[in-house]
C-alpha positions as CSV (number, residue, x, y, z in Angstrom):
1,M,13.7,29.2,6.2
2,N,14.1,26.5,3.5
3,K,12.0,23.3,4.0
4,K,14.2,20.6,3.3
5,L,13.0,16.9,3.3
6,L,15.1,14.1,3.3
7,I,13.3,11.2,2.3
8,L,14.4,7.3,2.4
9,G,12.6,4.5,0.7
10,S,13.0,1.7,-2.0
11,D,12.5,2.0,-5.5
12,T,8.8,1.5,-5.9
13,I,5.8,3.5,-7.3
14,H,4.6,4.2,-3.9
15,T,7.8,6.0,-3.1
16,Y,7.5,8.4,-6.1
17,N,3.7,8.8,-5.7
18,Y,4.2,9.9,-2.0
19,I,6.6,12.7,-3.1
20,N,4.5,13.6,-5.6
21,L,1.9,13.9,-2.9
22,I,4.1,16.5,-0.6
23,K,6.3,17.9,-3.2
24,D,4.9,21.3,-3.3
25,Y,5.1,21.7,0.8
26,F,9.0,21.4,0.4
27,D,11.7,23.9,-1.0
28,E,14.3,20.7,-1.7
29,I,13.6,17.0,-1.7
30,L,16.4,14.6,-1.7
31,L,15.7,10.7,-1.7
32,L,18.1,7.9,-0.5
33,S,16.7,4.7,-2.4
34,N,18.3,1.4,-3.5
35,I,18.5,2.6,-6.9
36,K,18.5,5.7,-8.8
37,N,15.5,5.7,-11.0
38,N,15.6,7.9,-14.2
39,K,12.3,7.5,-15.2
40,Y,11.3,10.3,-11.9
41,N,12.6,13.4,-11.6
42,V,13.6,13.3,-8.6
43,N,16.9,14.2,-6.7
44,T,18.4,10.8,-5.7
45,I,21.4,9.1,-4.4
46,E,21.7,5.4,-3.9
47,I,22.3,3.7,-0.6
48,D,22.8,0.0,-0.1
49,F,20.3,-0.8,2.6
50,Q,20.7,-4.5,2.9
51,L,21.9,-5.8,6.2
52,G,25.6,-7.2,6.0
53,L,29.1,-5.9,6.1
54,N,27.8,-2.9,4.0
55,I,26.1,-1.6,7.0
56,F,29.0,0.7,8.2
57,R,29.4,2.0,4.9
58,S,25.9,3.1,4.3
59,I,25.8,4.7,7.6
60,K,28.8,6.6,7.1
61,K,27.5,7.9,3.8
62,I,24.2,9.1,5.0
63,K,25.9,10.7,8.0
64,K,27.7,12.9,5.4
65,I,24.8,12.8,3.3
66,V,22.8,14.8,6.2
67,K,25.3,16.9,7.1
68,D,25.8,18.3,3.8
69,F,21.9,18.5,2.7
70,E,20.8,19.7,6.3
71,P,17.7,18.8,5.9
72,S,14.7,20.0,7.8
73,I,13.2,16.7,8.6
74,V,13.7,13.1,7.7
75,H,11.0,11.0,6.8
76,I,11.9,7.2,6.3
77,H,9.6,4.8,4.4
78,Q,9.2,1.1,5.8
79,A,10.3,0.0,9.4
80,N,12.6,-2.5,8.2
81,S,16.4,-2.3,7.1
82,Y,15.7,1.5,5.6
83,S,15.0,2.8,8.6
84,F,17.2,0.6,11.0
85,I,20.6,1.8,9.2
86,T,19.0,5.6,8.6
87,L,18.3,5.6,12.3
88,L,21.5,4.4,13.3
89,A,23.6,6.9,11.2
90,I,21.5,10.0,12.5
91,K,21.2,8.4,16.1
92,N,23.1,11.4,17.7
93,I,22.1,14.3,15.0
94,K,19.2,16.2,16.4
95,I,16.6,16.0,13.4
96,P,12.9,15.4,13.4
97,R,12.0,11.9,12.4
98,V,9.0,10.3,10.7
99,L,8.5,6.8,10.0
100,T,5.8,5.2,7.6
101,A,5.3,1.9,8.0
102,W,4.0,-0.7,5.6
103,G,2.1,-3.8,6.3
104,S,4.7,-6.4,6.3
105,D,6.9,-4.4,8.3
106,I,4.9,-4.8,11.3
107,L,2.4,-7.6,10.5
108,V,5.0,-10.3,9.0
109,N,8.9,-9.5,9.4
110,P,8.9,-9.4,13.1
111,K,7.3,-12.9,13.4
112,K,10.0,-14.1,11.0
113,S,12.7,-13.9,13.9
114,I,13.9,-12.3,16.7
115,F,16.4,-10.7,15.0
116,L,13.8,-8.7,12.7
117,K,11.7,-8.1,16.0
118,E,14.4,-6.4,17.6
119,I,15.1,-4.3,14.7
120,L,11.6,-3.2,14.7
121,K,11.8,-2.3,18.4
122,F,14.9,-0.1,17.6
123,N,13.2,1.8,14.6
124,L,10.1,2.2,16.7
125,N,12.1,3.6,20.0
126,H,14.1,6.2,17.9
127,I,11.2,8.0,15.8
128,D,9.4,11.1,16.6
129,V,6.0,10.3,14.5
130,V,4.6,6.9,12.9
131,T,1.8,6.8,10.3
132,S,-0.1,3.8,9.6
133,D,-2.5,3.2,6.9
134,S,-4.8,1.1,9.3
135,L,-6.1,1.3,12.9
136,Y,-5.3,-2.2,13.1
137,M,-1.6,-1.9,12.1
138,A,-1.5,1.1,14.7
139,S,-2.6,-0.9,17.5
140,E,0.0,-3.8,16.6
141,I,2.5,-1.1,16.1
142,K,1.5,0.1,19.9
143,S,2.3,-3.4,21.1
144,Y,5.9,-2.8,20.6
145,N,5.9,0.8,21.8
146,S,2.9,2.4,23.8
147,K,4.2,5.9,24.0
148,L,4.7,6.4,20.2
149,D,2.8,9.3,18.3
150,I,0.9,7.3,15.5
151,R,-1.3,8.8,13.0
152,I,-3.7,7.4,10.7
153,A,-2.9,8.3,7.1
154,N,-2.3,6.6,3.3
155,F,-1.0,8.1,-0.1
156,G,-4.5,8.9,-1.1
157,I,-6.4,8.1,-4.4
158,D,-7.5,10.4,-7.0
159,N,-11.2,11.9,-7.1
160,L,-12.5,9.9,-10.1
161,D,-15.9,10.4,-11.6
162,V,-17.6,7.3,-10.9
163,N,-20.3,8.0,-13.0
164,T,-18.8,8.5,-16.4
165,I,-18.5,4.6,-17.3
166,N,-21.2,1.9,-17.0
167,K,-20.4,-1.3,-14.9
168,E,-19.5,-4.5,-17.0
169,K,-19.4,-8.2,-16.3
170,I,-16.0,-7.8,-15.2
171,I,-14.2,-9.0,-12.1
172,Y,-11.1,-7.1,-11.5
173,S,-7.8,-8.5,-9.4
174,N,-4.6,-6.6,-9.3
175,R,-2.4,-7.8,-6.3
176,L,1.0,-8.9,-6.7
177,H,1.2,-12.3,-8.3
178,K,3.0,-13.8,-5.2
179,S,1.7,-16.9,-3.1
180,L,1.0,-14.5,-0.1
181,Y,-2.2,-12.9,-2.3
182,N,-3.6,-16.2,-3.2
183,L,-4.4,-15.3,-6.9
184,D,-4.7,-18.8,-7.8
185,K,-7.8,-19.0,-5.1
186,V,-9.4,-16.2,-7.1
187,I,-8.9,-18.2,-10.7
188,Y,-10.7,-21.1,-8.9
189,A,-13.6,-18.9,-7.6
190,F,-14.1,-17.4,-10.8
191,S,-13.9,-21.1,-12.4
192,E,-16.8,-21.9,-10.2
193,F,-18.6,-18.8,-10.8
194,L,-18.6,-19.1,-14.9
195,K,-20.7,-22.4,-14.5
196,N,-23.9,-20.4,-13.8
197,N,-22.2,-16.8,-15.3
198,S,-20.6,-17.7,-18.5
199,E,-21.0,-14.0,-19.8
200,W,-18.5,-12.7,-17.2
201,K,-14.5,-12.0,-17.6
202,L,-11.9,-11.8,-15.2
203,V,-9.1,-9.2,-15.6
204,I,-6.1,-9.8,-13.8
205,G,-3.3,-6.7,-13.5
206,A,0.1,-6.8,-12.4
207,I,2.8,-9.4,-12.5
208,G,5.1,-11.6,-10.2
209,D,7.0,-14.6,-9.4
210,E,3.6,-16.9,-10.3
211,T,2.3,-15.3,-13.2
212,E,3.3,-18.4,-15.3
213,N,1.6,-20.4,-12.6
214,L,-1.4,-18.6,-12.9
215,K,-1.8,-18.7,-16.5
216,Q,-1.1,-22.7,-16.4
217,L,-3.8,-22.8,-13.8
218,V,-6.1,-21.0,-16.0
219,S,-5.2,-23.3,-19.0
220,K,-5.7,-26.5,-16.9
221,L,-9.2,-25.1,-15.9
222,E,-9.8,-24.5,-19.8
223,I,-11.0,-21.0,-19.2
224,E,-8.4,-19.0,-21.2
225,D,-11.4,-17.4,-23.1
226,K,-12.8,-15.6,-19.9
227,V,-9.6,-14.4,-18.2
228,E,-6.9,-11.9,-19.2
229,F,-4.0,-11.1,-17.8
230,I,-3.0,-7.4,-18.5
231,G,0.1,-7.2,-16.6
232,W,1.6,-3.6,-15.3
233,V,-0.9,-0.7,-16.4
234,D,-0.8,2.9,-15.9
235,S,-2.9,4.9,-13.9
236,K,-5.3,5.8,-16.4
237,I,-6.3,2.3,-17.6
238,N,-6.3,1.1,-13.8
239,N,-8.9,3.4,-13.1
240,E,-10.8,2.5,-15.9
241,Y,-11.0,-0.9,-15.0
242,Y,-12.0,0.1,-11.3
243,Q,-14.8,2.0,-13.2
244,K,-16.0,-0.7,-15.8
245,A,-15.6,-3.5,-12.9
246,S,-18.5,-4.7,-11.3
247,I,-16.8,-6.8,-8.8
248,Y,-13.4,-6.5,-7.2
249,I,-11.0,-9.2,-5.5
250,S,-8.0,-9.0,-3.2
251,I,-7.6,-11.8,-0.9
252,P,-4.1,-11.8,0.8
253,S,-3.4,-13.8,3.5
254,S,-1.6,-10.8,5.6
255,D,-2.1,-7.1,4.6
256,A,-2.6,-3.5,6.2
257,T,-4.8,-1.2,3.9
258,A,-4.2,-1.6,0.2
259,I,-4.5,1.6,-2.2
260,S,-5.8,-0.8,-4.5
261,L,-9.2,-1.7,-2.5
262,L,-10.0,2.0,-1.7
263,E,-9.7,2.8,-5.4
264,A,-12.2,-0.4,-5.8
265,I,-14.6,0.9,-3.1
266,S,-14.3,4.5,-4.6
267,S,-15.4,3.2,-7.9
268,N,-18.3,1.2,-6.3
269,C,-17.2,-2.1,-7.2
270,I,-18.4,-4.9,-5.0
271,C,-15.6,-5.9,-3.1
272,F,-14.3,-9.4,-1.8
273,V,-11.6,-9.1,0.7
274,S,-10.0,-11.8,3.1
275,N,-10.8,-11.8,6.7
276,L,-8.0,-9.3,7.9
277,P,-8.9,-6.5,10.5
278,A,-7.6,-3.9,8.1
279,N,-10.1,-4.8,5.3
280,S,-13.0,-4.7,8.1
281,E,-12.0,-1.0,8.8
282,H,-13.5,-0.6,5.1
283,I,-15.7,-3.2,4.0
284,L,-19.4,-3.8,5.6
285,D,-19.8,-7.4,5.1
286,G,-23.0,-7.6,3.1
287,I,-23.3,-4.1,2.8
288,N,-20.5,-2.8,0.5
289,G,-18.6,-6.1,-0.5
290,F,-17.8,-9.4,1.5
291,I,-15.2,-10.6,3.7
292,E,-14.3,-14.2,3.3
293,P,-13.5,-16.6,6.1
294,N,-12.7,-19.3,3.9
295,L,-10.5,-18.4,0.9
296,D,-11.3,-21.9,-0.5
297,K,-15.0,-21.8,-0.7
298,I,-15.5,-18.3,-2.1
299,D,-19.1,-17.7,-3.5
300,L,-19.0,-14.8,-6.1
301,N,-22.6,-15.3,-7.1
302,R,-23.3,-13.7,-3.7
303,Y,-22.6,-10.2,-5.5
304,N,-26.2,-10.3,-6.6
305,S,-27.6,-9.4,-2.9
306,I,-25.8,-6.1,-2.6
307,D,-28.3,-3.0,-2.9
308,S,-26.0,-0.8,-5.3
309,D,-27.8,2.4,-4.0
310,I,-26.9,1.5,-0.3
311,L,-23.3,0.4,-1.6
312,K,-23.1,3.9,-3.1
313,E,-24.2,5.8,-0.1
314,V,-21.8,4.1,2.1
315,N,-18.9,4.5,-0.3
316,I,-19.7,8.4,-0.8
317,K,-19.3,8.8,3.2
318,R,-15.6,6.6,2.9
319,K,-14.2,8.3,0.1
320,V,-13.7,11.5,1.7
321,N,-10.8,10.0,3.9
322,Y,-9.2,8.3,1.2
323,L,-8.6,11.2,-1.2
324,K,-5.4,12.5,-1.9
325,S,-5.7,15.8,-0.6
326,T,-7.2,14.7,2.8
327,N,-4.2,12.5,3.3
328,E,-1.9,15.2,1.9
329,G,-3.2,17.5,4.3
330,K,-2.6,15.0,7.4
331,Y,1.2,14.7,6.2
332,I,1.4,18.4,6.3
333,S,0.3,18.7,9.8
334,I,2.7,16.4,10.9
335,Y,5.8,18.5,9.0
336,D,4.3,21.5,10.7
337,E,4.3,20.2,14.0
338,L,7.8,18.6,14.1
339,I,9.8,21.5,11.8
340,G,7.9,24.1,14.3
341,E,9.1,22.1,17.4
342,N,12.6,21.8,15.9
């Protein structure tokens, strides 16, 4: 029997990374997304997943695609309108369904309105297995449906040789330039740190709505020669910065498990993170990083108190669960169970 995957997700690198992770398991993969991205060699059909009058047309289109493609399993990424519209379309079709929840789906959106909360409840009530990248988010999911089958898995990281590049006096931060990620507080903390550590450099990756404001802040603090904005970079350059950076900082106001944090931990960076439950699953305060209760008073000087040998010992044990090969096995196990039962 041919194994066919119908996957639904937005046009983001996370969707394509996931497809690349599990593609060898399937004979055919069809992606339904908001945009057909020709950069990736993925068979794709565009669907409008916005919540509006288009919803009836989108449901009809998905029904026909399912009928024609005859997937062995449906895997939806994000417990938002993508899953809501899809699950309405296949509500009366007998087919295994997997849902991979992202942090904002569970931790942010349901708190914005009763409408979004009800959508989430509907999604969770019409799925066979949900995957979560943290125990904390899994617990939150359970609060909406206590009977759900929830598995802990993420998209995995590459197995890097972390001994090939020596650590330098670099602080690396590569979260999106949005208010949620508090990059302004990162810059303020670095500005204070520079007063006694003038030889250090802050490298800021990614881009976003706040990029220009962040650059203006750097100019206002007169630290342009110590801060570098590198924008989007490929995985090779990104990994090189993880390996060169002595410190990594990621302080969002809300988050589940960030792949970037797992990459930084696996590269033996000393990680400064916000005080969020998911971060506590990976950072032992004062051992392999610091959990910051007050984002306005981050003292980067504390990096000196970390014992590098203990940090490496702790991180080696954690890294095994972060690898792509480990997480690929988790997803394949889910597919085997559900396809075998169907």
